[in-house]
C-alpha positions in Angstrom: 30.5 -29.9 1.2 31.4 -28.0 4.3 30.2 -24.7 2.7 26.8 -26.3 1.9 26.3 -27.5 5.5 27.2 -24.1 6.8 24.6 -22.4 4.6 21.9 -24.8 5.7 22.9 -24.4 9.4 23.3 -20.6 9.1 20.1 -20.0 7.2 18.7 -16.4 7.4 15.3 -15.9 9.0 13.2 -12.8 9.2 12.5 -11.7 12.8 8.8 -10.8 12.6 9.1 -9.0 16.0 11.4 -6.5 14.3 10.0 -6.6 10.7 8.2 -3.4 9.6 6.9 -4.9 6.3 8.8 -2.3 4.2 9.9 -4.8 1.6 13.6 -3.8 1.8 14.6 -7.5 2.4 13.0 -8.5 -1.0 15.3 -6.1 -2.9 18.4 -6.7 -0.6 18.4 -10.5 -0.7 21.2 -11.5 -3.1 19.6 -14.9 -3.8 16.1 -13.6 -4.7 14.7 -15.9 -2.0 12.3 -13.4 -0.5 9.1 -12.3 -2.3 5.7 -10.8 -1.6 2.3 -12.3 -2.3 0.9 -11.0 -5.5 -2.8 -10.2 -6.1 -2.5 -10.2 -10.0 -4.5 -13.4 -10.5 -7.2 -12.3 -8.0 -7.5 -8.9 -9.8 -7.7 -10.5 -13.2 -10.4 -12.9 -11.9 -12.4 -9.9 -10.5 -12.1 -8.0 -13.8 -13.1 -11.0 -16.0 -16.1 -11.8 -13.7 -17.6 -8.5 -14.8 -17.4 -6.8 -11.4 -16.8 -3.1 -11.0 -13.0 -3.0 -10.4 -11.5 0.5 -9.9 -7.7 1.1 -10.0 -6.5 3.6 -7.4 -3.1 4.8 -8.5 -0.5 6.4 -6.4 1.0 9.7 -7.7 4.3 8.0 -8.2 2.9 6.0 -11.1 3.1 8.9 -13.5 6.9 9.1 -13.6 7.4 5.3 -13.6 6.5 4.6 -17.2 8.5 7.3 -19.0 8.4 11.0 -19.7 5.5 10.9 -22.1 3.1 9.0 -19.8 0.5 11.1 -18.1 -2.3 10.2 -15.7 -4.7 10.3 -18.7 -2.6 7.7 -20.5 -2.5 5.6 -17.3 -6.3 5.8 -17.1 -6.5 4.7 -20.7 -4.2 1.8 -20.0 -6.2 0.8 -16.9 -9.4 0.7 -18.9 -7.7 -1.3 -21.7 -6.6 -3.8 -19.1 -10.2 -4.1 -17.9 -10.5 -1.8 -14.9 -13.9 0.0 -14.8 -12.1 3.3 -13.9 -9.0 4.8 -12.5 -8.9 7.3 -9.6 -5.8 9.1 -8.3 -5.0 8.3 -4.6 -4.0 12.0 -4.3 -7.7 12.5 -3.6 -7.4 10.2 -0.6 -4.2 12.2 0.3 -6.2 15.4 0.4 -8.8 13.8 2.7 -6.1 12.4 5.0 -4.2 15.7 5.2 -7.4 17.5 6.3 -8.1 14.9 9.0 -4.5 14.8 10.2 -4.4 18.6 10.4 -7.4 18.5 12.8 -5.7 15.9 14.9 -2.4 17.9 14.9 -4.2 21.0 16.1 -5.9 19.2 18.9 -2.6 17.6 20.0 -0.8 20.9 19.7 -3.4 22.6 22.0 -2.6 19.9 24.6 1.2 20.4 24.1 1.6 17.0 22.4 3.4 16.0 19.3 1.7 14.1 16.4 3.1 12.2 13.5 1.5 10.9 10.3 -0.2 7.5 9.9 0.0 7.5 6.0 2.9 5.1 5.7 2.3 1.6 7.1 6.0 0.8 7.2 6.6 4.0 9.3 3.7 3.1 11.6 5.1 -0.4 12.0 8.5 1.0 12.7 7.2 3.2 15.5 5.1 0.4 17.0 7.9 -2.2 16.9 11.1 -0.2 17.5 9.8 2.8 19.4 6.6 1.7 21.2 6.9 4.6 23.7 6.1 6.9 20.8 3.1 5.0 19.5 0.6 7.4 21.2 1.9 10.1 18.9 0.8 8.4 15.7 -2.2 9.9 14.0 -5.4 7.8 14.1 -6.3 9.0 10.6 -6.5 6.2 8.0 -4.1 6.2 5.0 -4.9 7.9 1.6 -5.3 4.4 0.1 -7.8 3.4 2.8 -9.7 6.8 2.7 -10.1 6.6 -1.1 -11.3 3.0 -1.0 -13.9 3.9 1.7 -15.1 6.8 -0.4 -15.5 4.6 -3.6 -17.2 1.9 -1.6 -19.6 4.4 0.0 -20.7 5.4 -3.5 -21.1 1.8 -4.6 -20.6 -0.9 -2.0 -20.0 -3.6 -4.6 -16.9 -1.8 -6.0 -13.7 -3.7 -5.8 -10.7 -1.4 -5.2 -7.2 -2.1 -6.3 -4.3 0.1 -5.1 -1.4 0.4 -7.5 1.8 2.0 -6.3 5.5 1.5 -5.5 5.2 0.5 -1.9 5.2 -3.1 -0.8 4.1 -2.1 2.7 0.7 -1.3 1.3 0.2 -5.1 0.9 0.6 -5.5 4.7 -1.8 -2.6 5.3 -4.4 -4.2 3.1 -4.2 -7.4 5.1 -4.2 -5.7 8.5 -7.4 -3.7 7.8 -9.1 -6.3 5.6 -12.9 -6.0 5.5 -12.9 -2.4 6.9 -13.4 -0.7 3.6 -9.7 -0.7 2.7 -8.4 -1.7 -0.7 -9.4 -5.2 -1.7 -6.1 -5.8 -3.6 -2.7 -4.1 -3.9 -0.4 -4.2 -6.9 3.1 -2.9 -7.1 4.1 -0.9 -10.1 6.0 -3.9 -11.4 2.9 -6.1 -11.0 0.8 -3.5 -12.8 3.4 -3.4 -15.6 3.1 -7.2 -15.9 -0.6 -7.0 -16.3 
């Protein structure tokens, strides 16, 4: 009984002022008490409503389903699940790299240092733990964001779904909601469940 009272009294809480939304706590919690919001139901609803829903897959997906699985077989799987198409986020990575390179050159000319903005957990880490370095974060949007904007510029009614290993992308989607960023984010495990 004393143990039970101590557990209730000494309950763990996430300190949002320090949390960088990386998802490490989800995997570290020995009780499975922490989770992330899933977009699976919303993605399925969008697909079954007949809307154009495009899967945007991170490069890490190819090695996540076995040695014989290629991007072509991932595309086939996406279409069988009901996605209109599948596009590799590496295209957004190319766009981001070009934009960040221009920013880096400008900063370098001024004698300043510049760091990437591609990883939302890294950006949150700098902003929350090292705010004095925040001015050195690139203002370029992430590859997920860039690709989603590209797809929506071609067809504004497109619904974009990022699929990748990173839980931090869910926070990025929420933070930049309505600005052309991905409409939904699925982890590789959630995609596997679909």
